[in-house]
C-alpha positions, 0 to 999 in steps of 0.5 A: 252483104257485099253483093247487096252493097254492089247492087245498090252502088250500081243502081245509084250510079246508073240512076245518076248517069240516067239523070245526067243523060236526061239533062244533056241540054243543061249546062255543065261547068268546069273551073280552074282556081286556087284554094287556101287551107287553114288549121287551128294553132293546136292542129297546125303543130301536129300537121306541120303547117297552119296555112297552105295554098293549093294551086291549081284547083280543078273542078267539074260540076254536073247538073242532076236536077232542077236545083241539084248538082254534083261537083268533083274537084282536085286540089294540089299544093304545087308551090307556095305563093308570096307570104304562104310557103307550103312546108307539107304536102296537101292533095285532096279529091273532093266530091259533093252534092249541091243544093242551088238556090236558083230563084234568088237572082239571075247573076248570082247563084248561092248554094250549100253542099255536103260531101267528102274528101280524100286528103293526102298529107305527109302521113297518109290519105285520110277521108273527111266529111265536108259541109259548106256553102258557095256562090257563083257570080256570072260575068257573062252567059258562060263565064263566072267567078266562084268562091266556096267555104268548106269545113272538112271534118276528120274523125279523131280515129284518124291519126293522119289528119285534123279538121280544117277550113278550106276557102276556094276561088275559081274562074268557071266556064259553062257549056252544053254537054249535048252539043259536044256529042251532037256536033252542034255549036250553040251559045252557052247559057250559064249561071243561075238561070240555066236551070230554068231554060228547059 
């Protein structure tokens, strides 16, 4: 059984990288921003805090198809800001697959996503199942503003975390990964329209 899962995993990973390779001329995205986590009143008494801010939040988005992309992110709560002062630790590693509604607008890119996270709290690292939606507004061909709404579901069998909402905001930059390897420099074409450039 372990060998079967290993073979399946290798096949899936190889297939993803093959698709990424075939889409080298599409635009990757990197982002830098912040997030806010909100627990219910009941769960906040268990966790130790109701609202927590994460700064910085880093993410990388890789296109794997006409309307699909992979997204990975790390969120830290290094310090509190203003009226929000983190009293407990919250670190998360997030991974998701996005479905992009590329045909709706050239400047706005809405999408939905599903995936999972590993959340490290005061107790221990716990997995969550995530669903949500996001929106990117492209200011220029390569610079955009992004916001996302997560619902992170934690199973009741895990005693170290509770289900919660996370809202994020980021400044993102799109770039052509093919140019990095070829040594050529060309202008980036980002945003909702990059999927239709090739």
